[in-house]
OpenMM code with the backbone's topology and positions (N, CA, C; nanometers):
from openmm import Vec3, app, unit

residues = "MET ASN ILE ASP LYS LEU PHE ALA ASP GLN LYS TYR LEU GLY GLN GLU LEU ASP PHE PHE ILE THR LYS LYS HIS ILE LYS LYS ILE GLN GLU ASN LYS GLU LEU VAL ASN SER HIS LEU LYS LYS ALA ARG HIS ASN LEU GLU PHE TYR LYS LEU ASN LYS GLU HIS HIS LYS PHE ASN ASP TRP LEU ILE VAL THR LEU TYR TYR ALA TYR THR ILE VAL LEU TRP HIS SER LEU GLN ILE GLU ILE ILE PRO PRO LYS ILE THR MET PRO GLN PHE".split()
positions = [
    Vec3(2.6925, -2.1549, -6.6219),
    Vec3(2.6209, -2.1600, -6.5093),
    Vec3(2.6691, -2.1074, -6.3909),
    Vec3(2.6837, -2.0707, -6.3134),
    Vec3(2.7466, -2.0001, -6.1608),
    Vec3(2.6832, -2.1354, -6.0526),
    Vec3(2.7665, -2.2408, -6.0303),
    Vec3(2.7348, -2.3288, -5.9212),
    Vec3(2.7505, -2.2603, -5.8041),
    Vec3(2.8507, -2.1603, -5.7476),
    Vec3(2.8263, -2.1132, -5.6479),
    Vec3(2.7402, -2.0005, -5.6171),
    Vec3(2.7270, -1.9532, -5.6818),
    Vec3(2.5938, -1.9008, -5.7329),
    Vec3(2.4382, -1.9138, -5.6683),
    Vec3(2.4152, -2.0656, -5.7576),
    Vec3(2.3366, -2.1613, -5.7478),
    Vec3(2.2795, -2.1795, -5.5896),
    Vec3(2.3399, -2.2039, -5.5402),
    Vec3(2.3417, -2.1941, -5.3967),
    Vec3(2.3524, -2.0843, -5.2949),
    Vec3(2.3684, -1.9738, -5.3621),
    Vec3(2.3775, -1.8656, -5.2649),
    Vec3(2.2493, -1.7140, -5.3739),
    Vec3(2.1906, -1.7547, -5.4208),
    Vec3(2.0897, -1.6821, -5.5231),
    Vec3(2.0146, -1.7256, -5.5574),
    Vec3(1.8637, -1.7687, -5.4291),
    Vec3(1.7481, -1.7914, -5.4466),
    Vec3(1.6665, -1.7764, -5.6261),
    Vec3(1.6867, -1.6146, -5.6640),
    Vec3(1.6741, -1.5864, -5.7524),
    Vec3(1.7203, -1.6464, -5.8874),
    Vec3(1.8477, -1.6537, -5.8740),
    Vec3(1.9282, -1.7421, -5.9600),
    Vec3(1.8989, -1.8406, -6.0052),
    Vec3(1.9325, -1.9259, -5.8917),
    Vec3(1.8226, -2.0530, -5.8992),
    Vec3(1.7127, -2.1161, -5.9250),
    Vec3(1.6470, -2.0222, -5.9431),
    Vec3(1.4693, -2.0373, -5.9672),
    Vec3(1.4812, -2.0086, -6.1396),
    Vec3(1.5824, -1.9175, -6.1701),
    Vec3(1.6028, -1.8923, -6.3236),
    Vec3(1.6481, -1.9536, -6.3920),
    Vec3(1.7434, -2.0238, -6.3433),
    Vec3(1.8086, -2.1912, -6.4049),
    Vec3(1.7220, -2.2944, -6.3722),
    Vec3(1.5880, -2.2697, -6.3164),
    Vec3(1.5024, -2.4281, -6.3046),
    Vec3(1.4750, -2.3921, -6.3841),
    Vec3(1.4018, -2.3033, -6.3908),
    Vec3(1.3135, -2.2273, -6.5100),
    Vec3(1.3725, -2.2662, -6.6796),
    Vec3(1.4694, -2.2685, -6.6899),
    Vec3(1.5353, -2.2962, -6.8283),
    Vec3(1.4842, -2.3832, -6.8374),
    Vec3(1.5679, -2.4926, -6.7315),
    Vec3(1.5918, -2.6254, -6.7807),
    Vec3(1.4203, -2.6954, -6.8003),
    Vec3(1.3281, -2.6498, -6.7118),
    Vec3(1.1807, -2.6925, -6.7342),
    Vec3(1.1613, -2.6824, -6.8667),
    Vec3(1.2189, -2.5683, -6.8883),
    Vec3(1.1714, -2.4980, -7.0865),
    Vec3(1.1817, -2.5745, -7.1731),
    Vec3(1.3236, -2.6228, -7.1315),
    Vec3(1.3886, -2.7417, -7.2586),
    Vec3(1.3937, -2.8632, -7.2277),
    Vec3(1.2777, -2.8964, -7.1381),
    Vec3(1.2436, -3.0625, -7.1139),
    Vec3(1.3256, -3.1172, -7.0617),
    Vec3(1.4399, -3.0901, -6.9829),
    Vec3(1.5321, -3.1719, -6.9362),
    Vec3(1.5120, -3.1884, -6.7575),
    Vec3(1.4417, -3.1021, -6.7197),
    Vec3(1.3450, -3.1605, -6.6338),
    Vec3(1.2192, -3.0932, -6.5893),
    Vec3(1.1429, -3.1637, -6.5358),
    Vec3(0.9711, -3.1465, -6.4822),
    Vec3(0.9864, -3.1236, -6.3424),
    Vec3(0.8840, -3.0062, -6.2921),
    Vec3(0.8405, -3.0300, -6.1480),
    Vec3(0.7475, -3.1380, -6.0827),
    Vec3(0.7863, -3.1548, -6.0183),
    Vec3(0.6775, -3.2957, -5.9726),
    Vec3(0.5961, -3.2167, -5.8388),
    Vec3(0.4909, -3.3209, -5.7779),
    Vec3(0.4161, -3.3152, -5.6681),
    Vec3(0.4787, -3.3671, -5.5763),
    Vec3(0.4596, -3.3151, -5.4244),
    Vec3(0.5327, -3.3620, -5.3230),
    Vec3(0.4533, -3.5023, -5.3091),
    Vec3(0.5544, -3.6212, -5.2819),
    Vec3(0.5004, -3.7416, -5.2473),
    Vec3(0.5885, -3.8221, -5.1670),
    Vec3(0.5063, -3.7753, -4.9952),
    Vec3(0.5996, -3.8501, -4.9378),
    Vec3(0.6267, -3.9997, -4.8738),
    Vec3(0.5435, -4.0654, -4.9537),
    Vec3(0.6089, -4.1815, -4.9929),
    Vec3(0.7329, -4.2183, -5.0220),
    Vec3(0.7073, -4.1622, -5.1913),
    Vec3(0.8631, -4.1694, -5.2697),
    Vec3(0.9681, -4.0461, -5.2185),
    Vec3(0.9457, -3.9679, -5.1398),
    Vec3(1.0629, -3.9210, -5.0839),
    Vec3(1.1164, -4.0301, -4.9553),
    Vec3(1.0307, -4.0878, -4.8796),
    Vec3(1.0653, -4.1496, -4.7821),
    Vec3(1.1460, -4.2761, -4.8376),
    Vec3(1.1145, -4.3287, -4.9269),
    Vec3(1.1911, -4.4525, -5.0207),
    Vec3(1.2605, -4.3889, -5.0840),
    Vec3(1.3208, -4.2614, -5.1233),
    Vec3(1.4333, -4.1850, -5.1901),
    Vec3(1.5141, -4.1715, -5.0761),
    Vec3(1.4676, -4.1077, -4.9433),
    Vec3(1.5737, -4.0832, -4.8620),
    Vec3(1.6504, -4.2294, -4.7990),
    Vec3(1.5385, -4.3321, -4.7736),
    Vec3(1.6226, -4.4700, -4.7230),
    Vec3(1.7171, -4.5381, -4.8171),
    Vec3(1.6948, -4.4815, -4.9532),
    Vec3(1.8079, -4.5210, -5.0725),
    Vec3(1.9357, -4.4480, -5.0392),
    Vec3(1.9078, -4.3215, -5.0138),
    Vec3(2.0218, -4.2238, -5.0295),
    Vec3(2.1085, -4.2606, -4.8894),
    Vec3(2.0534, -4.3240, -4.7520),
    Vec3(2.1207, -4.3734, -4.5869),
    Vec3(2.1400, -4.5289, -4.6570),
    Vec3(2.1066, -4.5704, -4.7794),
    Vec3(2.1624, -4.7012, -4.7458),
    Vec3(2.2931, -4.7335, -4.7919),
    Vec3(2.3036, -4.6193, -4.9681),
    Vec3(2.3897, -4.5202, -5.0222),
    Vec3(2.5050, -4.4602, -4.9675),
    Vec3(2.4864, -4.4259, -4.8468),
    Vec3(2.5955, -4.3915, -4.7498),
    Vec3(2.6385, -4.4542, -4.6382),
    Vec3(2.6056, -4.5408, -4.6237),
    Vec3(2.6349, -4.6607, -4.5308),
    Vec3(2.7037, -4.6940, -4.6129),
    Vec3(2.6779, -4.7304, -4.7252),
    Vec3(2.7622, -4.7977, -4.8373),
    Vec3(2.9098, -4.7633, -4.8701),
    Vec3(2.9104, -4.6172, -4.8984),
    Vec3(3.0458, -4.5313, -4.8601),
    Vec3(3.1434, -4.5100, -4.7121),
    Vec3(3.0516, -4.5486, -4.5986),
    Vec3(3.1288, -4.5558, -4.5097),
    Vec3(3.1992, -4.6645, -4.4251),
    Vec3(3.1391, -4.7730, -4.5137),
    Vec3(3.1899, -4.9065, -4.4821),
    Vec3(3.3040, -4.9121, -4.5370),
    Vec3(3.2891, -4.8582, -4.6747),
    Vec3(3.4466, -4.8941, -4.8338),
    Vec3(3.4944, -4.7899, -4.8294),
    Vec3(3.5096, -4.6317, -4.7578),
    Vec3(3.5801, -4.5567, -4.7595),
    Vec3(3.7334, -4.5464, -4.7723),
    Vec3(3.7673, -4.6691, -4.6820),
    Vec3(3.9423, -4.6979, -4.7071),
    Vec3(3.9783, -4.7907, -4.8140),
    Vec3(3.9053, -4.8434, -4.8848),
    Vec3(3.9202, -4.8984, -4.9956),
    Vec3(3.9326, -4.8118, -5.1122),
    Vec3(4.0511, -4.7604, -5.1452),
    Vec3(4.0832, -4.7003, -5.2380),
    Vec3(4.0711, -4.7440, -5.3614),
    Vec3(4.1024, -4.8651, -5.3856),
    Vec3(4.0800, -4.9578, -5.5237),
    Vec3(3.9560, -4.9007, -5.5772),
    Vec3(3.8430, -4.8933, -5.4813),
    Vec3(3.7139, -4.8542, -5.5538),
    Vec3(3.6664, -4.7284, -5.5299),
    Vec3(3.7263, -4.6376, -5.5299),
    Vec3(3.7332, -4.5024, -5.5362),
    Vec3(3.6115, -4.4649, -5.6177),
    Vec3(3.6105, -4.5411, -5.7814),
    Vec3(3.5041, -4.4790, -5.8655),
    Vec3(3.3600, -4.5125, -5.8036),
    Vec3(3.3663, -4.6418, -5.7477),
    Vec3(3.2008, -4.6926, -5.7012),
    Vec3(3.1935, -4.6029, -5.5899),
    Vec3(3.2610, -4.4857, -5.4787),
    Vec3(3.2593, -4.4214, -5.3800),
    Vec3(3.2057, -4.2843, -5.4487),
    Vec3(3.2700, -4.2740, -5.4970),
    Vec3(3.1968, -4.0989, -5.5641),
    Vec3(3.1144, -4.1639, -5.6697),
    Vec3(3.0442, -4.2712, -5.7384),
    Vec3(2.8946, -4.2628, -5.7694),
    Vec3(2.8307, -4.2828, -5.6616),
    Vec3(2.8391, -4.3514, -5.5645),
    Vec3(2.7811, -4.3833, -5.4426),
    Vec3(2.7020, -4.2185, -5.4108),
    Vec3(2.8398, -4.1514, -5.4076),
    Vec3(2.7957, -4.0097, -5.2836),
    Vec3(2.7171, -3.9341, -5.3968),
    Vec3(2.7087, -3.9265, -5.5399),
    Vec3(2.6690, -3.8665, -5.6131),
    Vec3(2.5521, -3.9196, -5.6013),
    Vec3(2.5262, -3.9974, -5.5952),
    Vec3(2.3557, -4.0547, -5.6482),
    Vec3(2.2909, -4.0074, -5.5022),
    Vec3(2.3969, -4.0157, -5.3865),
    Vec3(2.2746, -4.0234, -5.2792),
    Vec3(2.2732, -3.8648, -5.2605),
    Vec3(2.3453, -3.7825, -5.3002),
    Vec3(2.3389, -3.6682, -5.2881),
    Vec3(2.2169, -3.5807, -5.4021),
    Vec3(2.2024, -3.6254, -5.4735),
    Vec3(2.1368, -3.6364, -5.6114),
    Vec3(2.0079, -3.6353, -5.5297),
    Vec3(1.9423, -3.7627, -5.4866),
    Vec3(1.8268, -3.8563, -5.4777),
    Vec3(1.7156, -3.6955, -5.3477),
    Vec3(1.8068, -3.6752, -5.2726),
    Vec3(1.7851, -3.5626, -5.1775),
    Vec3(1.7802, -3.4346, -5.2461),
    Vec3(1.8785, -3.3495, -5.3740),
    Vec3(1.8316, -3.2337, -5.4027),
    Vec3(1.6868, -3.2402, -5.5118),
    Vec3(1.6847, -3.3671, -5.5450),
    Vec3(1.5705, -3.3792, -5.6536),
    Vec3(1.4456, -3.3412, -5.5753),
    Vec3(1.4396, -3.4024, -5.4502),
    Vec3(1.3263, -3.3652, -5.3632),
    Vec3(1.3141, -3.2530, -5.2996),
    Vec3(1.4294, -3.2127, -5.2498),
    Vec3(1.4131, -3.1249, -5.1855),
    Vec3(1.3393, -2.9426, -5.2620),
    Vec3(1.4110, -2.9830, -5.4421),
    Vec3(1.3377, -2.8926, -5.5495),
    Vec3(1.2237, -2.9529, -5.5692),
    Vec3(1.2176, -3.0410, -5.5859),
    Vec3(1.0604, -3.1374, -5.6598),
    Vec3(1.0634, -3.1293, -5.7776),
    Vec3(1.1684, -3.1372, -5.8088),
    Vec3(1.2131, -3.1389, -5.9769),
    Vec3(1.2407, -3.3339, -5.9783),
    Vec3(1.2170, -3.3545, -6.1193),
    Vec3(1.2446, -3.5137, -6.1363),
    Vec3(1.3496, -3.4602, -6.2645),
    Vec3(1.4453, -3.5636, -6.3121),
    Vec3(1.5032, -3.5653, -6.4604),
    Vec3(1.4751, -3.6051, -6.5714),
    Vec3(1.4494, -3.5721, -6.6679),
    Vec3(1.3735, -3.6194, -6.7967),
    Vec3(1.5186, -3.6906, -6.8589),
    Vec3(1.5073, -3.8213, -6.8932),
    Vec3(1.5999, -3.8895, -6.9310),
    Vec3(1.6413, -3.8725, -7.0743),
    Vec3(1.7644, -3.8332, -7.1188),
    Vec3(1.7291, -3.8217, -7.2762),
    Vec3(1.6854, -3.9085, -7.3601),
    Vec3(1.6045, -3.9146, -7.5001),
    Vec3(1.5737, -4.0507, -7.5837),
    Vec3(1.6840, -4.0918, -7.6542),
    Vec3(1.7212, -4.1974, -7.6356),
    Vec3(1.8141, -4.2707, -7.6791),
    Vec3(1.7618, -4.3579, -7.8128),
    Vec3(1.8745, -4.3171, -7.9346),
    Vec3(1.7997, -4.4165, -8.0305),
    Vec3(1.8911, -4.5207, -8.0779),
    Vec3(1.8804, -4.6416, -8.1006),
    Vec3(1.9605, -4.7531, -8.0961),
    Vec3(2.0086, -4.7263, -8.2458),
    Vec3(2.1517, -4.7538, -8.2797),
    Vec3(2.1634, -4.7519, -8.4447),
    Vec3(2.1024, -4.9066, -8.4947),
    Vec3(2.0944, -4.8701, -8.5895),
    Vec3(1.9943, -5.0379, -8.6889),
    Vec3(2.1768, -5.0816, -8.7806),
    Vec3(2.1336, -5.2117, -8.7088),
    Vec3(2.2880, -5.3092, -8.7769),
    Vec3(2.2711, -5.3486, -8.8979),
] * unit.nanometer
topology = app.Topology()
chain = topology.addChain("A")
for resn in residues:
    res = topology.addResidue(resn, chain)
    for name in ("N", "CA", "C"):
        topology.addAtom(name, app.Element.getBySymbol(name[0]), res)
């Protein structure tokens, strides 16, 4: 997968999305303004946390996670997709 091409080539982005939809890793969702607003509120909250804590280098890992989730939430809704979590089977002891 060519990440730069995903942003530059709409057709390529569509092909990649179709691939992951076919593999049942993601699914298309209907637009839901209430859900979008809720997720945008959460993304803004995450960005506020980042701004307040970006000078505390001891917590860089949490800052990266915060930015990742803020970006991912917005990306999901702009593409109208939902990530399907993998099925995890717990081992029997």
